[in-house]
N, C-alpha and C positions, 0 to 999 in steps of 0.2 A: 784278436788278442795281441797285445804289444809284445815285442821281443823281450823286453824287460820282465814282463809277467811270466813268459815262458821260461826264462832263465831262473826266475825266482821259484817256479814250480820244480825245476830240476834240483836246485839247492835244497829246498824243503824236503823233497823226496829222499835225497841222499842223507839228510840229517835224520829223517824218520827211520830209514833203514839202519843207520848206525845206532840210534837209540834202542832199536828192537834187537840189537845183538849182531847186526851184520858186520862182517869184516871185509876190508878191501881185498880184492883178488887180483892176481897177476894173469889170470886165465882169460878166456873169451869174454866172460862177464866181469863187470867192475866190482861186484859185491858177491859175497857168499853168506847165506843165512841158514842156520840150522833149523830144521822144522821137524815135526812129528813124522813126516813122510820122506825124510832124507834131505840132503843138502839142496838148497835152492839158489841158483845163480841169478843175479839181477843186474840189469843195466837200465839207467834212466836216460831218456832222450827227449829233447824238446821237439814238438812238431814244427815243421818248417812253415806251414801255411795256416792251419786252423787248429784251434784248441790248445790246451796247455802242453800236452806231451804224452808219451807212452812209456810204460815200464815193461821192459822185456824180461821175462823170467823163464827159467827152465829147471825142472826137477832132474837131478842126476839119475834117479830111479823111477822112470815112468810107470813101471809095472806096479809099484807100491802106490805112487801118488794118484794114479788114475782111479783107484778104488775109493778114494776119499775126496778128490778135487776134480773139477771139470777141466782137466788139462788135456792136451793132445795125448792120446794113449800110446803113441809111438815115439814121439820126440820128447815128451814131458813139458812142452811149451805151455805156459800159463800167463799169456800176455794181457796187459791191462791198457787199453787205448782210451785216451781222454781227448775227444775231438770237440768240435763246436758244440755248444750247449752245456759244457762243463765249466764251472768256475774252477780256478785252481784250488780254492778252499775245499770245495766239494770233492774234487778229484783226490786230494791228499787224504781227506777223511775216508773216502772209499778205499783207497790203497791201504790205509792203516787198518781198517776193518778186515780186509782180505788177508793181509799179512798176519795179523793177530790170530785169525782163524786157523792158521797152520802152525803156529808156534808151539813148542813143547809145552805141555801142561805142567803146572807147578803144584807141589804138595801143599803149599800155603794157600789160604783163602784170601783172595784179593777182592772182597766184595766192594770195597771202597775205591778200587782202582779206576782211574779216569783215563780217557784217551790222552795221549801226549802230543797231539797235533799242535804245532806252533804256528798256525796260519796267521796269527796276529803279529808275528815277529816282523 
């Protein structure tokens, strides 16, 4: 995968996180996202050699998160690695699916809501 494509992966992931309600963070992680299981820190990184990249995430409250998500039960890490075999479009769609699965539920019915992946951009 070309470096330009890996950089595009990082840009599109950061845009997705912002659209889902992520806010920039001054801490260890670049983003903070409110979830049903507590705050989730996120950092997007391009892979140096193969595949589009990795999204490093960590729940602040591993004890709560581990009951609902397959994260590390001690550290709260819930990383998503996209190596060779992943197109950046498929990787972003997968990330969006995973992040939406932990977002707070809404009282409104969004039966017509569609994914907001902008891979075509």
